[in-house]
Structures are given as structure tokens and as C-alpha cells.
TIPA-156142 format. One line per 4 residues: number of its first residue (from 0); their letters; for each residue x, y, z of N, C-alpha, C. Coordinates in pm, 1 decimal, m for minus. Example, Ala and Ser with C-alpha at 12.3 -4.5 7.8 and 13.67 -1.06 7.14 Angstrom:
2
0) AS) 1319.0 m569.0 780.0 1230.0 m450.0 780.0 1320.0 m330.0 780.0 | 1285.0 m225.0 708.0 1367.0 m106.0 714.0 1290.0 3.0 787.0
//
This chain:
201
0) GEHI) 4791.1 m20054.2 m960.4 4889.4 m20156.4 m887.3 5042.2 m20135.7 m1012.1 | 5158.4 m20191.4 m973.7 5256.2 m20150.7 m934.6 5270.5 m20192.9 m1136.2 | 5339.0 m20160.1 m1214.0 5321.5 m20186.3 m1343.4 5552.2 m20214.7 m1327.0 | 5540.4 m20332.4 m1376.6 5752.1 m20326.1 m1439.7 5724.3 m20310.5 m1595.2
4) IRGN) 5830.5 m20287.1 m1597.1 5855.1 m20270.6 m1792.0 6014.1 m20283.4 m1752.0 | 6044.2 m20393.5 m1821.2 6166.0 m20441.4 m1769.2 6247.5 m20551.6 m1916.6 | 6353.7 m20527.4 m1884.6 6474.4 m20601.1 m2007.8 6429.9 m20541.3 m2183.1 | 6329.6 m20450.9 m2204.3 6285.4 m20403.0 m2374.0 6378.5 m20332.2 m2435.1
8) KIHH) 6379.1 m20341.5 m2565.3 6487.8 m20230.3 m2624.1 6332.3 m20148.2 m2697.0 | 6335.2 m20022.6 m2667.1 6235.5 m19931.2 m2706.2 6301.3 m19804.6 m2789.8 | 6302.5 m19850.0 m2924.3 6350.1 m19730.0 m3003.3 6309.2 m19764.4 m3137.5 | 6325.1 m19601.6 m3185.3 6334.9 m19601.2 m3361.5 6207.1 m19575.3 m3358.1
12) NKTY) 6131.1 m19499.5 m3204.7 5985.8 m19447.7 m3268.0 5925.0 m19322.7 m3268.2 | 5814.5 m19248.5 m3320.8 5803.4 m19177.5 m3350.6 5686.7 m19097.2 m3323.4 | 5673.3 m18989.4 m3204.9 5574.0 m19002.6 m3107.5 5591.4 m18843.1 m3066.1 | 5441.0 m18786.9 m3037.0 5356.6 m18660.0 m3122.1 5391.1 m18530.1 m2968.6
16) KTAA) 5282.0 m18600.0 m2843.1 5354.9 m18450.9 m2783.9 5470.8 m18557.4 m2659.5 | 5420.9 m18665.2 m2640.7 5524.6 m18762.8 m2495.4 5628.1 m18861.3 m2547.4 | 5694.0 m18902.9 m2471.6 5840.4 m18990.2 m2510.3 5743.0 m19078.4 m2534.2 | 5814.0 m19188.1 m2594.4 5840.4 m19334.4 m2630.4 5760.7 m19408.9 m2506.2
20) LTCL) 5830.8 m19451.4 m2396.3 5758.6 m19460.7 m2292.9 5698.5 m19374.4 m2215.1 | 5633.1 m19357.6 m2200.7 5538.6 m19320.6 m2137.7 5439.7 m19347.4 m2020.7 | 5493.1 m19290.4 m1885.3 5369.7 m19309.6 m1797.7 5342.2 m19301.5 m1705.2 | 5154.5 m19236.1 m1681.2 5137.2 m19175.2 m1605.9 5022.3 m19219.9 m1525.9
24) DTKA) 4986.4 m19131.7 m1421.1 5002.1 m19146.8 m1314.1 4888.4 m19281.8 m1261.9 | 5053.0 m19399.5 m1172.0 5093.0 m19503.0 m1135.5 5178.1 m19539.5 m1066.6 | 5213.6 m19649.5 m1044.5 5367.6 m19665.8 m1030.7 5426.6 m19796.2 m1080.1 | 5548.8 m19786.2 m1110.2 5594.5 m19804.8 m1224.3 5733.4 m19863.2 m1153.7
28) IIEK) 5824.2 m19970.0 m1205.5 5992.6 m20003.5 m1199.6 6016.0 m20035.3 m1355.0 | 6080.5 m19881.9 m1368.0 6104.7 m19906.3 m1542.7 6222.1 m19965.7 m1534.3 | 6330.9 m20059.8 m1575.2 6387.5 m20168.2 m1556.2 6502.3 m20196.9 m1634.4 | 6656.6 m20137.1 m1693.4 6683.7 m20271.8 m1750.8 6625.6 m20239.7 m1907.5
32) NLIC) 6662.5 m20116.7 m1965.9 6588.0 m20143.3 m2091.1 6623.1 m20001.4 m2148.0 | 6699.1 m20072.6 m2262.1 6734.2 m19967.5 m2387.1 6666.8 m19872.1 m2421.1 | 6670.9 m19757.9 m2412.0 6580.0 m19624.1 m2469.2 6633.1 m19558.1 m2590.8 | 6642.6 m19561.2 m2678.5 6685.8 m19487.7 m2758.7 6636.1 m19482.2 m2946.5
36) NNEM) 6733.0 m19400.8 m3017.7 6640.6 m19326.5 m3077.1 6542.0 m19292.4 m3136.8 | 6468.1 m19255.6 m3039.3 6334.1 m19182.3 m3034.1 6346.9 m19059.8 m3087.8 | 6175.1 m19016.0 m3123.5 6175.1 m18896.8 m3157.9 5986.6 m18799.1 m3093.9 | 6028.0 m18711.8 m3060.6 5873.6 m18658.6 m2996.8 5908.8 m18548.3 m3084.9
40) TYGN) 5802.9 m18514.0 m3187.7 5757.7 m18394.2 m3334.7 5714.9 m18344.8 m3287.0 | 5642.6 m18264.7 m3171.1 5583.4 m18222.5 m3135.2 5592.9 m18071.0 m3026.8 | 5627.5 m17899.6 m3076.8 5750.3 m17883.4 m2992.5 5608.9 m17746.9 m2976.1 | 5481.9 m17754.9 m2994.6 5402.7 m17690.2 m2876.3 5354.4 m17734.2 m2807.1
44) CGLT) 5453.3 m17732.1 m2693.2 5379.6 m17864.6 m2594.3 5334.3 m17786.4 m2469.1 | 5245.7 m17793.3 m2376.1 5187.1 m17720.5 m2266.4 5293.4 m17787.9 m2186.7 | 5351.8 m17776.8 m2016.9 5436.7 m17804.2 m1952.9 5345.3 m17956.9 m1861.0 | 5306.2 m18053.4 m1922.6 5249.6 m18200.2 m1888.9 5310.3 m18210.7 m2032.3
48) DGGG) 5419.0 m18176.4 m2086.3 5415.4 m18284.9 m2236.7 5551.6 m18268.6 m2248.2 | 5665.7 m18356.9 m2284.3 5762.4 m18358.5 m2388.2 5871.5 m18475.9 m2305.2 | 5949.8 m18522.3 m2345.4 6027.0 m18615.5 m2295.5 6053.5 m18649.1 m2464.0 | 6191.4 m18739.3 m2491.3 6220.6 m18787.1 m2584.0 6211.4 m18949.5 m2512.9
52) GIHI) 6322.3 m19006.2 m2464.1 6316.1 m19133.1 m2469.0 6202.0 m19165.2 m2286.0 | 6160.1 m19127.6 m2222.4 6075.7 m19140.3 m2127.8 5968.7 m19020.3 m2051.5 | 5859.3 m19051.6 m2040.1 5786.8 m18928.9 m1976.1 5716.3 m18981.5 m1809.2 | 5726.4 m18939.4 m1801.5 5676.4 m18957.4 m1618.6 5638.6 m18871.0 m1490.3
56) AGLN) 5489.2 m18904.4 m1500.1 5382.8 m18797.5 m1441.9 5291.7 m18808.0 m1355.5 | 5281.8 m18760.4 m1291.3 5070.1 m18775.8 m1210.4 4976.1 m18788.7 m1329.9 | 4845.0 m18787.4 m1296.5 4688.8 m18731.5 m1384.7 4760.3 m18593.4 m1439.8 | 4745.2 m18572.7 m1525.3 4754.7 m18430.2 m1579.7 4852.2 m18360.2 m1525.7
60) GWRY) 4909.7 m18410.5 m1460.0 5040.0 m18355.6 m1387.7 5026.8 m18332.8 m1237.3 | 4933.4 m18358.1 m1205.2 4880.8 m18274.0 m1138.4 4842.4 m18392.0 m932.0 | 4943.3 m18495.5 m985.9 4877.0 m18579.6 m842.8 5050.6 m18601.9 m817.5 | 5066.4 m18639.7 m676.7 5110.6 m18670.8 m535.5 5127.6 m18812.1 m541.2
64) ETHY) 5064.1 m18904.9 m543.7 5046.7 m18998.5 m479.7 5158.8 m19126.8 m582.5 | 5216.9 m19082.9 m715.7 5228.3 m19108.8 m853.9 5387.8 m19185.2 m754.1 | 5462.7 m19304.8 m797.7 5569.3 m19298.7 m809.1 5629.2 m19437.4 m902.1 | 5718.6 m19359.7 m923.1 5848.9 m19372.0 m1011.6 5953.1 m19461.1 m965.7
68) TVRD) 5990.1 m19608.4 m1009.9 6153.3 m19638.8 m973.1 6217.8 m19633.3 m1124.9 | 6291.5 m19546.7 m1183.4 6366.3 m19616.6 m1316.1 6533.5 m19616.3 m1307.5 | 6554.2 m19746.1 m1298.1 6706.6 m19787.2 m1279.9 6795.5 m19847.5 m1395.4 | 6861.5 m19909.1 m1403.1 6975.1 m19917.8 m1483.4 6944.2 m19988.7 m1670.4
72) NIIA) 6891.3 m19837.8 m1696.8 6832.6 m19808.8 m1783.9 6964.8 m19733.8 m1863.2 | 6982.3 m19781.1 m1986.6 7019.2 m19700.5 m2088.8 6944.4 m19582.9 m2219.1 | 6952.1 m19494.6 m2207.5 6892.6 m19364.2 m2231.0 6971.4 m19280.2 m2360.1 | 6912.6 m19320.9 m2428.5 7055.5 m19264.5 m2579.0 6978.4 m19203.8 m2693.3
76) NNKT) 7073.5 m19068.0 m2723.0 7033.1 m19054.6 m2860.9 6867.4 m19024.9 m2908.9 | 6778.9 m19020.0 m2761.8 6650.3 m18977.3 m2836.4 6649.3 m18791.8 m2864.3 | 6557.0 m18772.4 m2904.7 6542.1 m18636.8 m2915.3 6384.8 m18577.9 m2919.5 | 6392.4 m18459.5 m2914.0 6277.9 m18362.0 m2809.9 6251.5 m18228.6 m2866.1
80) AHYA) 6100.0 m18188.5 m2920.5 6108.4 m18096.5 m3027.8 6061.4 m17996.8 m2879.7 | 6027.9 m18048.9 m2730.5 6043.3 m18009.0 m2646.5 6124.4 m18061.1 m2483.4 | 6072.7 m18050.4 m2385.1 6129.1 m18001.5 m2296.4 6238.9 m18245.4 m2325.6 | 6361.3 m18186.0 m2238.1 6438.4 m18343.9 m2210.7 6394.4 m18444.5 m2319.0
84) GGIY) 6484.2 m18497.2 m2371.7 6500.3 m18558.0 m2463.6 6511.4 m18725.3 m2422.9 | 6588.5 m18745.2 m2263.4 6641.1 m18857.1 m2202.5 6520.5 m18856.9 m2122.0 | 6462.4 m18786.8 m1986.5 6386.4 m18824.2 m1948.9 6274.9 m18688.4 m1896.7 | 6154.9 m18706.1 m1882.2 6089.2 m18614.0 m1858.5 6004.3 m18606.6 m1670.9
88) IHTC) 6014.8 m18541.1 m1631.7 5938.8 m18541.4 m1474.7 5864.6 m18490.7 m1432.3 | 5709.8 m18535.3 m1416.9 5646.1 m18406.7 m1420.4 5561.7 m18430.3 m1302.3 | 5610.5 m18336.5 m1106.3 5486.1 m18391.7 m1048.7 5441.0 m18482.0 m1019.2 | 5535.8 m18581.2 m989.1 5529.2 m18702.9 m926.3 5634.1 m18747.6 m816.7
92) NADI) 5673.7 m18853.8 m751.5 5826.0 m18904.1 m713.3 5910.4 m19024.4 m790.2 | 5996.3 m18998.8 m774.5 6068.6 m19058.4 m850.6 6185.0 m19145.5 m788.4 | 6217.7 m19239.7 m803.5 6331.7 m19286.4 m716.8 6429.2 m19319.8 m908.8 | 6540.8 m19196.1 m971.6 6620.7 m19246.1 m1072.5 6758.1 m19338.2 m997.2
96) YNNT) 6758.3 m19417.8 m1093.0 6921.1 m19491.0 m1008.4 7039.3 m19553.1 m1135.1 | 7112.1 m19518.1 m1124.1 7243.4 m19638.2 m1222.9 7112.3 m19630.6 m1343.4 | 7147.6 m19518.0 m1428.8 7079.0 m19483.8 m1502.3 7183.4 m19429.9 m1629.9 | 7205.0 m19480.3 m1772.7 7347.9 m19381.2 m1814.3 7226.4 m19299.5 m1931.8
100) IVNN) 7229.0 m19175.6 m1889.4 7198.8 m19071.0 m2018.2 7252.6 m19005.0 m2061.8 | 7255.1 m19040.9 m2212.3 7348.0 m18958.9 m2275.2 7320.6 m18934.9 m2387.9 | 7377.7 m18785.8 m2480.3 7353.0 m18761.4 m2578.9 7238.2 m18773.4 m2669.0 | 7178.5 m18759.2 m2603.6 7002.8 m18696.6 m2613.9 6969.9 m18536.4 m2584.8
104) FAET) 6899.8 m18528.4 m2728.4 6875.3 m18427.5 m2761.7 6764.1 m18359.4 m2792.1 | 6728.5 m18147.9 m2744.1 6589.5 m18074.2 m2717.7 6643.8 m17957.7 m2770.9 | 6513.5 m17931.7 m2875.1 6468.7 m17856.9 m2945.1 6483.2 m17709.8 m2916.5 | 6405.3 m17707.3 m2743.7 6387.2 m17586.9 m2718.6 6483.1 m17565.0 m2521.1
108) GYSA) 6503.8 m17484.7 m2467.7 6565.4 m17469.6 m2406.3 6543.7 m17573.5 m2203.1 | 6624.1 m17515.1 m2219.5 6654.2 m17580.8 m2074.9 6764.6 m17721.6 m2101.8 | 6739.9 m17865.2 m1994.7 6804.7 m17964.6 m2047.1 6751.5 m18045.6 m2133.2 | 6876.7 m18092.0 m2212.0 6827.6 m18205.9 m2258.1 6854.7 m18336.2 m2197.2
112) GINV) 6895.9 m18366.4 m2111.4 6929.4 m18502.6 m2020.4 6805.1 m18529.3 m1938.8 | 6731.3 m18467.8 m1799.0 6674.8 m18470.1 m1689.4 6607.4 m18374.6 m1694.9 | 6498.3 m18301.1 m1746.1 6414.9 m18190.8 m1731.9 6261.8 m18200.6 m1657.9 | 6237.7 m18144.2 m1502.5 6180.3 m18114.1 m1354.9 6053.0 m18038.4 m1391.8
116) YGFG) 5918.6 m18097.4 m1371.6 5887.9 m17982.4 m1333.3 5763.3 m18004.9 m1259.3 | 5765.8 m17903.9 m1157.0 5627.5 m18042.1 m1088.9 5665.2 m18037.9 m947.8 | 5636.0 m18022.3 m798.1 5633.9 m18060.2 m708.0 5641.1 m18206.0 m699.1 | 5723.7 m18273.0 m629.8 5755.5 m18395.0 m597.9 5885.7 m18436.5 m476.5
120) VLNL) 5886.6 m18567.4 m517.8 6036.9 m18570.9 m428.4 6098.3 m18686.7 m532.4 | 6255.0 m18620.2 m506.0 6356.0 m18723.8 m636.7 6457.8 m18771.5 m595.2 | 6499.6 m18875.9 m615.9 6616.7 m18896.1 m587.6 6702.6 m18952.6 m687.4 | 6819.7 m18892.6 m744.2 6907.4 m18904.6 m819.4 7007.0 m18986.7 m802.2
124) HNNI) 7019.7 m19059.6 m853.8 7120.7 m19091.8 m764.1 7247.8 m19219.2 m866.3 | 7380.9 m19203.4 m879.1 7468.2 m19303.5 m925.1 7416.0 m19283.6 m1078.5 | 7361.5 m19218.1 m1177.4 7337.2 m19163.6 m1280.7 7509.8 m19118.3 m1366.5 | 7460.5 m19234.4 m1532.2 7579.9 m19056.7 m1554.9 7515.5 m19038.2 m1654.7
128) ITGN) 7516.8 m18927.2 m1614.3 7370.9 m18767.8 m1726.9 7541.4 m18687.3 m1808.3 | 7564.6 m18746.8 m1920.3 7634.3 m18681.8 m2044.4 7635.9 m18612.2 m2164.4 | 7686.9 m18575.5 m2218.2 7697.9 m18552.7 m2422.2 7570.5 m18491.2 m2488.2 | 7464.5 m18481.4 m2331.8 7322.7 m18407.8 m2354.8 7317.6 m18282.1 m2460.9
132) ENAA) 7259.4 m18218.4 m2518.5 7306.1 m18092.4 m2585.7 7149.6 m18043.2 m2612.1 | 7112.3 m17911.5 m2675.9 6964.3 m17822.5 m2644.4 6973.4 m17754.7 m2785.7 | 6932.7 m17759.0 m2907.1 6938.4 m17645.7 m2953.3 7008.4 m17472.0 m2974.7 | 7010.3 m17482.0 m2822.1 7071.2 m17350.3 m2773.2 7199.3 m17358.5 m2767.3
136) GSSR) 7262.6 m17478.3 m2810.4 7389.4 m17560.9 m2825.3 7397.1 m17541.0 m2637.6 | 7403.8 m17552.1 m2499.1 7385.5 m17532.4 m2339.5 7413.0 m17741.2 m2338.4 | 7543.5 m17680.1 m2198.4 7581.3 m17822.2 m2233.6 7493.0 m17871.2 m2076.8 | 7382.2 m17816.1 m2016.2 7386.8 m17826.3 m1892.5 7209.6 m17999.0 m1863.7
140) QLSI) 7296.9 m17994.6 m1837.8 7240.0 m18249.6 m1814.4 7105.6 m18207.0 m1696.2 | 7089.6 m18103.1 m1618.7 7001.5 m18129.0 m1536.4 6936.7 m17973.9 m1508.5 | 6760.0 m17962.6 m1548.4 6690.8 m17879.2 m1510.6 6596.4 m17872.5 m1387.6 | 6586.5 m17830.4 m1291.6 6446.0 m17846.8 m1242.0 6394.1 m17716.0 m1199.7
144) LAPV) 6276.1 m17657.3 m1256.9 6223.3 m17601.3 m1248.0 6079.9 m17571.1 m1187.6 | 6056.4 m17640.7 m1075.2 5983.4 m17605.0 m1014.4 6040.5 m17622.3 m854.1 | 5958.0 m17642.7 m741.4 6065.3 m17631.6 m577.1 6053.4 m17818.1 m530.9 | 6086.6 m17893.2 m669.0 6086.4 m18052.6 m582.5 6175.8 m18030.8 m466.0
148) ELHF) 6122.9 m18169.4 m435.0 6285.0 m18203.1 m270.2 6371.3 m18266.6 m359.4 | 6454.3 m18240.7 m386.2 6526.9 m18309.0 m447.5 6688.5 m18353.7 m382.9 | 6769.8 m18445.7 m392.2 6851.1 m18580.0 m309.5 6947.5 m18596.0 m461.9 | 7025.8 m18509.1 m456.3 7122.7 m18529.2 m527.0 7285.4 m18617.1 m491.3
152) NHNY) 7312.5 m18720.6 m578.4 7402.8 m18791.1 m478.2 7496.7 m18869.8 m615.2 | 7576.5 m18869.7 m548.5 7725.0 m18974.2 m663.9 7658.8 m18976.2 m794.7 | 7687.7 m18874.1 m871.2 7614.8 m18902.2 m1020.3 7757.5 m18774.5 m1082.6 | 7725.6 m18859.9 m1229.0 7845.9 m18784.4 m1346.0 7832.9 m18681.9 m1423.8
156) LGTS) 7816.6 m18591.9 m1379.1 7779.2 m18494.0 m1495.2 7908.1 m18419.5 m1577.5 | 7885.4 m18405.8 m1743.7 7955.9 m18303.7 m1799.5 7974.9 m18200.0 m1761.0 | 7895.1 m18121.0 m1637.9 7931.0 m17996.3 m1633.2 7877.7 m17969.8 m1477.5 | 7910.5 m17922.4 m1396.7 7882.2 m17846.0 m1266.8 7765.7 m17874.9 m1246.3
160) VYES) 7861.4 m17901.3 m1102.0 7704.0 m17871.8 m1076.1 7593.6 m17804.5 m1030.4 | 7580.5 m17650.1 m1036.4 7548.7 m17592.7 m952.8 7521.8 m17531.9 m1085.6 | 7558.9 m17540.7 m1212.0 7520.9 m17521.1 m1371.1 7367.5 m17603.8 m1404.0 | 7445.1 m17702.3 m1364.1 7290.9 m17774.5 m1396.6 7164.6 m17789.2 m1264.2
164) LAYN) 7187.1 m17777.9 m1139.3 7074.2 m17686.2 m1097.0 7070.5 m17595.0 m1044.6 | 7054.4 m17510.0 m1106.3 7105.9 m17316.6 m1178.3 6907.1 m17283.7 m1120.1 | 6821.1 m17388.2 m1192.8 6685.6 m17372.1 m1113.6 6625.8 m17400.3 m1043.6 | 6702.0 m17441.0 m925.0 6621.4 m17564.4 m792.2 6722.4 m17404.4 m671.2
168) EDFD) 6601.2 m17408.0 m628.4 6648.4 m17317.0 m432.9 6701.1 m17403.4 m387.6 | 6678.7 m17487.5 m309.5 6656.6 m17583.4 m207.9 6681.8 m17749.3 m179.4 | 6813.9 m17754.4 m233.0 6838.9 m17988.2 m295.4 6899.5 m18009.4 m119.4 | 6950.0 m18111.7 m152.9 7070.6 m18210.7 m53.2 7129.9 m18279.5 m219.4
172) CDTL) 7262.9 m18205.2 m148.4 7371.7 m18227.5 m349.5 7490.9 m18290.5 m260.5 | 7555.8 m18388.4 m236.0 7694.6 m18417.1 m197.9 7747.8 m18402.1 m347.6 | 7827.9 m18298.5 m307.6 7947.7 m18234.7 m415.9 8046.7 m18315.0 m438.5 | 8056.9 m18344.1 m281.2 8186.9 m18416.8 m325.6 8198.1 m18529.1 m406.7
176) NCVT) 8090.3 m18599.5 m394.9 8085.4 m18784.1 m424.8 7981.8 m18734.4 m539.2 | 7927.9 m18621.7 m658.8 7937.4 m18605.1 m771.1 8067.1 m18543.4 m888.9 | 8036.4 m18643.6 m991.5 8193.4 m18595.3 m1046.4 8173.1 m18535.9 m1170.2 | 8291.0 m18403.0 m1204.1 8203.2 m18325.6 m1343.6 8334.1 m18361.7 m1423.3
180) DTEV) 8367.3 m18455.4 m1441.2 8517.7 m18437.4 m1539.9 8364.9 m18499.1 m1701.7 | 8469.4 m18455.7 m1765.2 8430.7 m18526.7 m1913.4 8475.4 m18574.6 m2031.4 | 8498.3 m18711.5 m1964.7 8563.7 m18810.0 m2000.9 8540.9 m18946.1 m1965.7 | 8465.2 m18913.6 m1978.0 8309.0 m19126.2 m1973.8 8452.9 m19220.4 m1961.9
184) NFVN) 8485.0 m19240.9 m2135.4 8533.8 m19358.4 m2207.4 8473.8 m19476.5 m2162.1 | 8307.3 m19442.6 m2225.7 8251.5 m19552.3 m2308.0 8297.2 m19623.8 m2413.0 | 8266.0 m19772.1 m2336.7 8317.2 m19928.7 m2502.8 8199.1 m19854.3 m2577.3 | 8277.8 m19868.6 m2678.2 8122.2 m19841.4 m2821.7 8057.8 m19684.5 m2780.8
188) PTLT) 8071.8 m19639.4 m2748.2 7943.1 m19485.4 m2743.1 7906.9 m19456.0 m2897.5 | 7751.4 m19412.7 m2912.0 7769.8 m19327.0 m2943.0 7858.0 m19185.2 m3003.0 | 7863.6 m19098.2 m3131.9 7963.1 m19004.1 m3108.1 7849.8 m18869.0 m3047.7 | 7760.8 m18896.4 m3112.9 7730.9 m18730.9 m3097.0 7570.4 m18721.4 m3030.2
192) SDFT) 7491.4 m18663.2 m3049.0 7365.4 m18593.2 m2968.1 7253.6 m18651.2 m3124.1 | 7318.2 m18643.1 m3212.4 7227.3 m18658.3 m3375.9 7119.2 m18811.2 m3322.5 | 6979.2 m18808.9 m3355.6 6908.2 m18927.8 m3267.8 6894.9 m19000.4 m3426.9 | 6965.9 m18953.8 m3534.6 6974.8 m19091.9 m3607.0 7105.6 m19155.3 m3593.3
196) EDAT) 7164.4 m19151.9 m3535.1 7307.6 m19171.0 m3531.6 7281.5 m19357.0 m3389.1 | 7265.0 m19410.0 m3463.5 7208.5 m19568.2 m3389.4 7275.5 m19613.5 m3259.3 | 7171.0 m19613.5 m3190.0 7251.3 m19651.7 m3029.2 7214.1 m19813.3 m2994.8 | 7123.8 m19872.9 m3090.3 7100.3 m19984.0 m3018.0 7166.9 m20098.0 m3027.8
200) T) 7292.2 m20028.5 m3035.1 7441.7 m20172.6 m3050.2 7528.2 m20111.4 m2931.5
//
């Protein structure tokens, strides 16, 4: 069936190999949640592991029928010892709309905001993705590590679009309507990517 995860505060959880909110081999709508201050602790994971805030994937990472809608969430100040403090996406189809993905941290390389591995169709629209950092000091907000069919439009990034999408070979990107300023002007934001800085307010 299709699961709906709506209107929750998911915070201050400690997990081992995947994120605080993990969905595998299903259809799910994840909307209007505050997902913050979660920590994933095991850094020697495989490609089907990862994420601090959200992890969405096909069964064992190899199913194409799965579909996720992730919209209207705040995903902030999560930490992972692997990839993607914000959202880890593995071999599935996903619509990622209207999310605020800020100040997440990853101890390994690539992106601390969103990390994509495996095949699928990914629609990323109207998201704010900024302030996410990894231990190497990279400001890349989004990493695509496989030939995903990517549609990337009207997003806000703290870095250039092409720096963030450096690993993707072919994508539909509306560069004119993607914003790359560094001043977001949030109301009452957290100030760092430290997962111990409380984002519940």
C-alpha cells in the first residue's frame, strides 16, 4: 500500500546504519514533518545504507517500482557517519518538493544535503538546500552518484548548480530559475551544521 507520514516531530534519535526515518521498498508520502537532530553512527556502511534525517530506497536497493513523495518538510541539523545528513536516496523514484534541507552534516565525502545512488527518476523542485557540510569542508549540497533521470528546477542552493551536480551526466536543469545566493534570511534559524544545536524550535 501507500503509507502517509505527516505532521510529526522526529528528533534526537540515534540510529546505526540508516536514517531516523527509513522507508524501504514501498510507496510513501512524507510531508509536513520536522526531522532534526538525529544521528546515524556507523560509518563503514555499504551503498544501501546512509542518511541522517531520511533514507528512502528500493528493497535492498535494487527495486524500481518504489515511489516516494517527500514534501513540505524541515530537515535540519542531522548527522551521519556515512552519506547524506539530510536525505539519502537509493534506487527508487522520488518527488522531492518544497523542503527546507539545512545545516546537516556528513562525516564522509560527497554531499551532506542530499545524496543519490542507484537508478530511478528523481524530481527535485522548489527546495531550499543550503548550509549542509561534510567533514572534508565541502559545500556541495547535492551529489548524484549514478545515472539517475534527474529533473532539477526552481531550487535554492548555497553553491552553484553545476558544482552540486558534478557527478551527473545528463539531467534536466532549469539553471535560470535555480537560486545560488548565500543569504537565505530564515526566521530563527540554527546557525551551524552541528547536530547538537537544537532545531526543534
